[in-house]
C-alpha positions in Angstrom: 78.5 80.5 91.6 77.1 77.7 93.6 77.2 79.7 96.8 74.5 81.7 94.8 72.4 79.4 93.7 72.1 77.2 97.0 71.3 80.5 99.3 68.6 81.5 96.6 67.6 78.2 96.8 67.4 78.4 100.4 65.5 81.6 99.8 62.9 80.5 97.5 62.1 77.3 99.6 61.6 79.6 102.7 59.4 82.4 101.0 57.3 80.2 99.3 56.4 78.1 102.0 55.7 81.2 103.9 53.5 82.9 101.5 51.7 79.4 100.8 50.7 79.3 104.4 50.0 83.2 104.8 47.4 82.4 101.9 46.0 79.4 102.8 45.7 80.1 106.8 44.5 82.0 108.7 46.5 83.7 111.9 46.1 81.7 114.9 45.2 78.7 112.6 46.3 75.4 113.7 46.4 71.9 111.7 47.5 68.8 113.4 50.0 67.4 111.3 50.5 64.6 114.2 48.1 65.2 117.1 49.8 66.7 119.8 53.3 66.4 118.6 53.5 68.0 115.2 51.4 70.5 114.2 50.9 73.7 110.8 50.0 76.9 113.2 50.3 80.1 110.9 51.5 83.1 113.5 53.1 86.3 112.4 55.9 86.7 114.4 57.4 90.2 115.4 59.9 88.6 118.0 63.7 87.3 117.3 64.8 84.1 118.2 63.1 82.9 121.7 61.0 85.6 121.8 62.8 88.1 122.4 63.3 92.0 121.2 59.3 92.5 120.0 59.0 95.2 117.3 62.6 95.9 116.8 62.7 96.4 112.8 64.8 98.5 111.8 67.8 96.6 113.9 66.7 93.3 112.7 67.0 94.9 109.5 70.4 96.4 110.2 72.0 93.4 111.8 70.3 91.2 108.7 71.4 93.5 106.3 75.3 93.5 108.1 75.2 89.7 108.4 74.7 89.1 104.7 77.3 91.5 103.3 80.0 90.1 106.4 78.7 86.1 104.6 79.4 87.3 101.2 82.6 89.3 102.1 84.0 86.2 103.9 82.8 83.9 100.8 84.7 86.0 98.5 87.4 87.0 100.5 89.0 84.5 103.2 87.8 81.3 104.0 86.5 79.7 100.9 90.1 80.0 99.7 91.6 78.1 102.6 88.5 75.9 103.8 85.7 75.6 101.2 83.6 73.1 103.1 82.8 76.5 105.1 80.6 77.8 102.0 77.9 74.9 103.0 77.3 76.4 106.9 77.6 80.0 105.7 75.0 79.5 102.7 72.6 78.3 105.0 73.0 81.0 107.2 73.1 83.5 104.6 69.8 82.1 102.7 68.2 82.0 106.3 69.1 85.5 107.5 67.5 86.9 103.7 64.5 84.9 104.1 63.2 86.5 107.5 64.8 89.9 106.3 62.4 89.3 103.4 59.5 89.2 105.8 60.3 91.5 108.3 60.5 94.3 105.0 57.1 92.9 103.6 54.6 92.4 106.6 55.8 95.3 109.0 58.3 93.6 111.2 56.9 90.7 111.7 58.3 87.1 110.4 55.9 84.0 109.3 56.5 81.1 111.5 54.3 77.7 111.3 56.4 74.6 112.2 55.1 73.7 115.5 56.6 70.9 117.5 54.7 72.1 120.8 57.5 71.4 122.6 59.5 74.2 121.0 58.4 77.9 120.0 57.0 78.1 116.5 59.8 78.2 113.5 60.1 78.4 109.6 62.8 77.2 107.5 64.5 80.3 107.5 65.0 79.7 111.0 66.0 75.8 110.6 68.9 77.3 108.0 70.2 79.5 110.3 70.5 77.1 113.1 71.9 73.8 110.7 74.0 76.5 109.3 75.3 77.5 112.9 75.6 73.9 113.9 77.7 73.0 111.6 79.7 75.6 111.5 80.5 75.3 115.4 80.8 71.2 115.1 83.2 72.3 111.9 85.2 74.8 114.0 85.1 72.7 117.0 86.6 69.1 115.5 88.9 70.8 113.3 91.5 68.3 115.1 93.6 67.0 112.3 94.4 70.4 110.6 95.3 71.7 114.3 97.2 68.7 114.7 99.0 69.3 111.9 99.4 72.8 112.3 100.9 72.3 116.0 103.5 69.4 114.5 105.0 71.5 112.2 105.4 74.4 114.4 107.2 71.5 116.5 109.1 70.6 114.0 110.2 74.3 113.0 111.7 74.5 116.8 113.4 71.4 116.8 115.2 72.2 113.5 115.9 75.9 114.6 118.0 74.1 118.1 119.2 72.1 115.8 120.9 74.4 113.5 121.6 76.6 116.8 124.2 73.5 117.7 
């Protein structure tokens, strides 16, 4: 249940921020928060990450839908029974994917972006959730060393036990 509530929070926060920007700013308008460093800049982005795949709405909708379904299946069937920590990054990715999917369907294949650090492409909270979720997932998978060491130790012990039985 926490999985659903957390994902809904991400989706609602993302959509509320985008609706606020959409109704209070004009496309292309930029408000400096820290001049030259951080601005709120309203754009409607027809691309995916880093300016790739312009106006590929059907592709985005299908890819996001498949991602959402896979995350839910992974949540229910596989990962969380063995590793409950995985719920955090997958929920971030799910919430972000759905947030951007809503935009693509709602505004003709575009996504509302507004967080502008001037040295990076403009993004939104859904993008942040996806990136953070993937980073946490990557770090968790790469540095789960204690479990790997324990598994390797168990395998070593089993091999030694079998060799002792043969003698």
